[in-house]
N, CA, C and O of each residue as an XYZ file, in Angstrom:
452
protein
N     -44.879    -86.456     79.234
C     -44.523    -86.087     80.582
C     -45.622    -85.161     81.117
O     -46.028    -84.201     80.462
N     -46.078    -85.478     82.308
C     -47.118    -84.624     82.881
C     -46.512    -83.338     83.434
O     -45.340    -83.285     83.806
N     -47.336    -82.324     83.473
C     -46.907    -81.008     83.961
C     -46.685    -81.082     85.467
O     -47.543    -81.579     86.198
N     -45.542    -80.593     85.934
C     -45.268    -80.610     87.365
C     -44.985    -79.197     87.856
O     -44.850    -78.258     87.071
N     -44.899    -79.075     89.153
C     -44.640    -77.778     89.762
C     -43.212    -77.334     89.475
O     -42.308    -78.167     89.422
N     -42.994    -76.038     89.290
C     -41.623    -75.539     89.098
C     -40.786    -75.811     90.352
O     -41.304    -75.823     91.468
N     -39.495    -76.026     90.149
C     -38.591    -76.292     91.265
C     -37.594    -75.145     91.387
O     -36.916    -74.797     90.420
N     -37.508    -74.569     92.565
C     -36.569    -73.472     92.802
C     -35.118    -73.935     92.782
O     -34.211    -73.115     92.638
N     -34.891    -75.210     92.921
C     -33.514    -75.716     92.928
C     -33.007    -75.956     91.502
O     -32.121    -75.245     91.025
N     -33.561    -76.939     90.840
C     -32.997    -77.330     89.534
C     -33.352    -76.357     88.411
O     -32.493    -76.032     87.591
N     -34.578    -75.895     88.357
C     -34.981    -75.039     87.249
C     -34.356    -73.654     87.333
O     -34.186    -72.991     86.309
N     -34.012    -73.208     88.534
C     -33.377    -71.898     88.669
C     -31.884    -71.949     88.326
O     -31.220    -70.913     88.309
N     -31.362    -73.127     88.059
C     -29.961    -73.246     87.633
C     -29.778    -72.758     86.196
O     -28.664    -72.433     85.785
N     -30.849    -72.709     85.448
C     -30.798    -72.235     84.068
C     -30.685    -70.712     84.070
O     -31.592    -70.012     84.521
N     -29.564    -70.211     83.561
C     -29.283    -68.777     83.553
C     -29.211    -68.286     82.105
O     -28.563    -68.902     81.259
N     -29.879    -67.181     81.840
C     -29.855    -66.578     80.507
C     -28.948    -65.360     80.497
O     -28.726    -64.732     81.533
N     -28.425    -65.028     79.322
C     -27.704    -63.776     79.140
C     -28.696    -62.630     79.236
O     -29.892    -62.826     79.018
N     -28.230    -61.476     79.548
C     -29.093    -60.295     79.618
C     -29.126    -59.584     78.280
O     -28.866    -58.384     78.197
N     -29.441    -60.312     77.255
C     -29.462    -59.756     75.902
C     -30.748    -60.177     75.212
O     -31.460    -61.060     75.688
N     -31.033    -59.549     74.107
C     -32.161    -59.970     73.295
C     -31.631    -60.381     71.929
O     -30.853    -59.621     71.351
N     -31.990    -61.508     71.385
C     -32.831    -62.506     72.035
C     -32.076    -63.194     73.169
O     -30.845    -63.186     73.209
N     -32.841    -63.793     74.094
C     -32.231    -64.470     75.232
C     -31.519    -65.738     74.777
O     -32.055    -66.526     73.998
N     -30.325    -65.913     75.269
C     -29.571    -67.128     75.034
C     -29.123    -67.675     76.384
O     -28.910    -66.924     77.335
N     -28.986    -68.979     76.450
C     -28.502    -69.586     77.687
C     -27.066    -69.158     77.928
O     -26.225    -69.240     77.032
N     -26.792    -68.705     79.132
C     -25.437    -68.378     79.541
C     -24.789    -69.690     79.991
O     -25.052    -70.180     81.090
N     -23.944    -70.245     79.135
C     -23.374    -71.576     79.356
C     -22.546    -71.624     80.635
O     -22.730    -72.522     81.457
N     -21.649    -70.683     80.809
C     -20.771    -70.710     81.981
C     -21.559    -70.556     83.271
O     -21.353    -71.312     84.221
N     -22.459    -69.585     83.309
C     -23.243    -69.348     84.525
C     -24.125    -70.551     84.857
O     -24.236    -70.930     86.023
N     -24.748    -71.148     83.855
C     -25.599    -72.319     84.077
C     -24.771    -73.492     84.577
O     -25.157    -74.164     85.534
N     -23.633    -73.741     83.933
C     -22.772    -74.849     84.364
C     -22.276    -74.620     85.799
O     -22.241    -75.550     86.605
N     -21.893    -73.377     86.109
C     -21.449    -73.048     87.466
C     -22.554    -73.300     88.493
O     -22.289    -73.809     89.582
N     -23.793    -72.943     88.144
C     -24.922    -73.169     89.053
C     -25.167    -74.662     89.273
O     -25.474    -75.081     90.389
N     -25.036    -75.457     88.227
C     -25.211    -76.904     88.372
C     -24.124    -77.493     89.266
O     -24.406    -78.339     90.115
N     -22.893    -77.050     89.077
C     -21.786    -77.507     89.924
C     -22.057    -77.138     91.377
O     -21.869    -77.959     92.276
N     -22.501    -75.892     91.610
C     -22.812    -75.430     92.966
C     -23.875    -76.299     93.635
O     -23.740    -76.683     94.797
N     -24.924    -76.601     92.888
C     -26.009    -77.403     93.445
C     -25.558    -78.838     93.723
O     -25.968    -79.442     94.714
N     -24.719    -79.374     92.848
C     -24.179    -80.728     93.079
C     -23.274    -80.732     94.310
O     -23.365    -81.635     95.142
N     -22.413    -79.742     94.431
C     -21.509    -79.659     95.590
C     -22.278    -79.478     96.900
O     -21.821    -79.910     97.959
N     -23.442    -78.842     96.822
C     -24.262    -78.618     98.011
C     -25.167    -79.812     98.327
O     -25.875    -79.806     99.334
N     -25.144    -80.833     97.469
C     -25.971    -82.011     97.700
C     -27.419    -81.855     97.269
O     -28.249    -82.712     97.574
N     -27.735    -80.777     96.567
C     -29.107    -80.550     96.104
C     -29.400    -81.277     94.797
O     -30.555    -81.560     94.479
N     -28.345    -81.576     94.044
C     -28.456    -82.308     92.782
C     -27.275    -83.265     92.709
O     -26.303    -83.126     93.451
N     -27.370    -84.241     91.804
C     -26.209    -85.083     91.522
C     -26.256    -85.550     90.074
O     -27.321    -85.641     89.462
N     -25.083    -85.840     89.550
C     -24.973    -86.320     88.178
C     -25.360    -87.799     88.152
O     -24.832    -88.606     88.917
N     -26.276    -88.134     87.272
C     -26.645    -89.531     87.068
C     -25.619    -90.174     86.136
O     -25.076    -91.242     86.416
N     -25.376    -89.493     85.026
C     -24.406    -89.966     84.039
C     -24.053    -88.804     83.128
O     -24.891    -87.952     82.835
N     -22.795    -88.778     82.680
C     -22.360    -87.712     81.790
C     -21.148    -88.130     80.985
O     -20.511    -89.146     81.262
N     -20.843    -87.321     79.982
C     -19.687    -87.591     79.129
C     -18.367    -87.321     79.833
O     -17.341    -87.895     79.468
N     -18.382    -86.461     80.827
C     -17.175    -86.087     81.559
C     -17.630    -85.494     82.881
O     -18.823    -85.251     83.063
N     -16.717    -85.258     83.803
C     -17.134    -84.549     85.016
C     -17.722    -83.180     84.649
O     -17.264    -82.531     83.709
N     -18.709    -82.765     85.381
C     -19.380    -81.488     85.135
C     -18.379    -80.334     85.071
O     -18.544    -79.407     84.278
N     -17.355    -80.393     85.896
C     -16.341    -79.334     85.945
C     -15.495    -79.266     84.675
O     -14.819    -78.264     84.443
N     -15.521    -80.307     83.853
C     -14.711    -80.338     82.630
C     -15.494    -79.953     81.379
O     -14.907    -79.838     80.303
N     -16.787    -79.755     81.495
C     -17.612    -79.534     80.300
C     -17.153    -78.349     79.460
O     -17.051    -78.461     78.238
N     -16.877    -77.219     80.096
C     -16.531    -76.019     79.320
C     -15.171    -76.144     78.656
O     -15.005    -75.723     77.511
N     -14.198    -76.713     79.350
C     -12.878    -76.868     78.734
C     -12.935    -77.877     77.587
O     -12.234    -77.716     76.588
N     -13.754    -78.901     77.720
C     -13.911    -79.863     76.627
C     -14.629    -79.217     75.442
O     -14.286    -79.479     74.290
N     -15.609    -78.384     75.720
C     -16.306    -77.660     74.657
C     -15.340    -76.736     73.915
O     -15.332    -76.691     72.685
N     -14.528    -76.000     74.676
C     -13.574    -75.060     74.076
C     -12.473    -75.767     73.288
O     -11.913    -75.194     72.353
N     -12.161    -77.006     73.662
C     -11.124    -77.760     72.950
C     -11.568    -78.124     71.531
O     -10.735    -78.397     70.667
N     -12.899    -78.126     71.294
C     -13.429    -78.369     69.951
C     -13.027    -79.749     69.412
O     -12.754    -79.899     68.221
N     -12.994    -80.758     70.302
C     -12.585    -82.102     69.884
C     -13.746    -83.086     69.789
O     -13.624    -84.124     69.138
N     -14.865    -82.773     70.429
C     -16.061    -83.606     70.334
C     -17.244    -82.721     69.977
O     -17.272    -81.538     70.316
N     -18.208    -83.297     69.298
C     -19.341    -82.529     68.821
C     -20.330    -82.189     69.928
O     -20.799    -81.054     70.016
N     -20.650    -83.168     70.777
C     -21.613    -82.939     71.849
C     -21.044    -83.403     73.187
O     -20.233    -84.327     73.249
N     -21.483    -82.746     74.244
C     -21.120    -83.102     75.610
C     -22.405    -83.009     76.415
O     -23.057    -81.966     76.436
N     -22.768    -84.105     77.078
C     -24.044    -84.100     77.796
C     -23.896    -84.591     79.231
O     -22.966    -85.316     79.583
N     -24.851    -84.164     80.031
C     -24.988    -84.598     81.424
C     -26.467    -84.860     81.689
O     -27.335    -84.147     81.186
N     -26.735    -85.871     82.469
C     -28.061    -86.083     83.037
C     -27.897    -85.916     84.532
O     -27.057    -86.569     85.150
N     -28.700    -85.042     85.113
C     -28.618    -84.760     86.544
C     -29.951    -85.050     87.211
O     -31.010    -84.930     86.594
N     -29.885    -85.431     88.475
C     -31.083    -85.673     89.282
C     -31.187    -84.571     90.323
O     -30.211    -84.251     91.001
N     -32.370    -83.996     90.445
C     -32.610    -82.997     91.481
C     -33.067    -83.730     92.742
O     -34.108    -84.386     92.741
N     -32.295    -83.618     93.804
C     -32.634    -84.267     95.066
C     -33.774    -83.563     95.794
O     -34.323    -84.102     96.755
N     -34.133    -82.365     95.343
C     -35.216    -81.610     95.966
C     -36.579    -82.046     95.414
O     -37.503    -82.316     96.182
N     -36.701    -82.113     94.086
C     -37.999    -82.414     93.473
C     -38.054    -83.754     92.744
O     -39.139    -84.232     92.411
N     -36.895    -84.361     92.494
C     -36.871    -85.662     91.832
C     -36.816    -85.614     90.311
O     -36.808    -86.661     89.663
N     -36.777    -84.421     89.731
C     -36.737    -84.309     88.274
C     -35.370    -84.704     87.734
O     -34.357    -84.630     88.430
N     -35.373    -85.127     86.466
C     -34.139    -85.415     85.744
C     -33.915    -84.280     84.762
O     -34.810    -83.920     83.998
N     -32.712    -83.718     84.787
C     -32.355    -82.594     83.923
C     -31.337    -83.062     82.888
O     -30.367    -83.742     83.221
N     -31.569    -82.692     81.635
C     -30.616    -82.917     80.557
C     -29.899    -81.599     80.311
O     -30.538    -80.576     80.067
N     -28.564    -81.623     80.376
C     -27.741    -80.442     80.114
C     -26.786    -80.832     79.002
O     -25.910    -81.675     79.197
N     -26.953    -80.217     77.828
C     -26.153    -80.588     76.675
C     -25.520    -79.392     75.985
O     -26.149    -78.351     75.792
N     -24.260    -79.571     75.619
C     -23.519    -78.552     74.882
C     -23.074    -79.133     73.554
O     -22.782    -80.324     73.445
N     -23.025    -78.274     72.548
C     -22.645    -78.697     71.210
C     -21.743    -77.623     70.603
O     -22.039    -76.431     70.694
N     -20.649    -78.050     69.987
C     -19.714    -77.065     69.442
C     -20.297    -76.301     68.259
O     -19.797    -75.230     67.914
N     -21.327    -76.823     67.640
C     -21.911    -76.149     66.479
C     -23.389    -75.826     66.653
O     -24.096    -75.600     65.671
N     -23.858    -75.804     67.897
C     -25.281    -75.558     68.111
C     -25.562    -74.922     69.452
O     -24.649    -74.630     70.224
N     -26.828    -74.711     69.717
C     -27.259    -74.076     70.959
C     -27.231    -75.070     72.118
O     -27.461    -76.262     71.914
N     -26.953    -74.594     73.326
C     -27.015    -75.464     74.498
C     -28.461    -75.871     74.778
O     -29.404    -75.176     74.399
N     -28.615    -77.019     75.455
C     -29.947    -77.513     75.793
C     -30.004    -77.775     77.293
O     -29.136    -78.442     77.856
N     -31.026    -77.247     77.917
C     -31.311    -77.481     79.333
C     -32.788    -77.809     79.387
O     -33.627    -76.945     79.132
N     -33.114    -79.047     79.717
C     -34.528    -79.402     79.748
C     -34.788    -80.523     80.747
O     -33.898    -81.298     81.094
N     -36.023    -80.581     81.189
C     -36.481    -81.652     82.062
C     -36.847    -82.833     81.163
O     -37.565    -82.681     80.175
N     -36.339    -84.009     81.525
C     -36.600    -85.211     80.738
C     -37.078    -86.333     81.657
O     -37.043    -86.211     82.882
N     -37.516    -87.406     81.053
C     -37.882    -88.600     81.808
C     -36.615    -89.371     82.159
O     -35.653    -89.363     81.391
N     -36.606    -90.025     83.295
C     -35.416    -90.739     83.781
C     -34.943    -91.824     82.800
O     -33.741    -92.055     82.668
N     -35.880    -92.484     82.117
C     -35.496    -93.554     81.203
C     -34.624    -93.068     80.042
O     -33.941    -93.869     79.403
N     -34.645    -91.770     79.768
C     -33.861    -91.233     78.659
C     -32.355    -91.360     78.893
O     -31.573    -91.349     77.942
N     -31.951    -91.482     80.154
C     -30.532    -91.659     80.467
C     -30.019    -92.937     79.805
O     -28.950    -92.937     79.195
N     -30.771    -94.007     79.925
C     -30.348    -95.298     79.361
C     -30.571    -95.370     77.858
O     -29.940    -96.188     77.188
N     -31.435    -94.552     77.320
C     -31.672    -94.547     75.875
C     -30.645    -93.712     75.110
O     -30.543    -93.825     73.888
N     -29.888    -92.879     75.819
C     -28.901    -92.032     75.164
C     -27.813    -92.909     74.545
O     -27.406    -93.902     75.148
N     -27.348    -92.560     73.371
C     -26.301    -93.324     72.685
C     -24.945    -92.864     73.207
O     -24.321    -91.966     72.641
N     -24.503    -93.481     74.280
C     -23.271    -93.099     74.953
C     -22.056    -93.580     74.185
O     -22.038    -94.696     73.664
N     -21.038    -92.728     74.117
C     -19.741    -93.114     73.573
C     -18.677    -92.684     74.575
O     -18.861    -91.714     75.310
N     -17.581    -93.403     74.600
C     -16.509    -93.081     75.534
C     -15.761    -91.848     75.043
O     -15.123    -91.870     73.991
N     -15.849    -90.784     75.812
C     -15.180    -89.532     75.438
C     -13.994    -89.226     76.347
O     -13.434    -88.131     76.294
N     -13.611    -90.191     77.181
C     -12.536    -89.934     78.154
C     -11.209    -89.598     77.480
O     -10.389    -88.891     78.067
N     -10.980    -90.082     76.271
C      -9.718    -89.760     75.585
C      -9.635    -88.275     75.207
O      -8.554    -87.775     74.896
N     -10.763    -87.579     75.234
C     -10.781    -86.155     74.890
C     -10.709    -85.245     76.096
O     -10.528    -84.037     75.949
N     -10.848    -85.808     77.295
C     -10.857    -84.990     78.500
C      -9.599    -84.173     78.625
O      -8.504    -84.650     78.325
N      -9.750    -82.955     79.063
C      -8.630    -82.057     79.316
C      -8.213    -82.278     80.761
O      -8.991    -82.021     81.680
N      -7.027    -82.739     80.960
C      -6.563    -83.051     82.335
C      -5.831    -81.870     82.913
O      -5.366    -81.930     84.052
């Protein structure tokens, strides 16, 4: 992937805790992504569940990973947002083709309604 200019929209959605070492603040980051999607600045390309359900599904401890691929309508980048019950969250810029290469499984039976 070639180096591109930073984006004030999608890249600023990544929020860290105010601690050392820095860790991704999962709730704040997820809230920022929801805000940007609701404002039309980003949209979900594909995900395991609605963005609003990610934290409750993570807390339910019923699936190992929960992922979202989002598109930034401002800069065109694709963002991977992934949570894991036994690992660190991942927020990174990826290539669009990675959405179709992801090994998707139906997780709707685990959704918290």
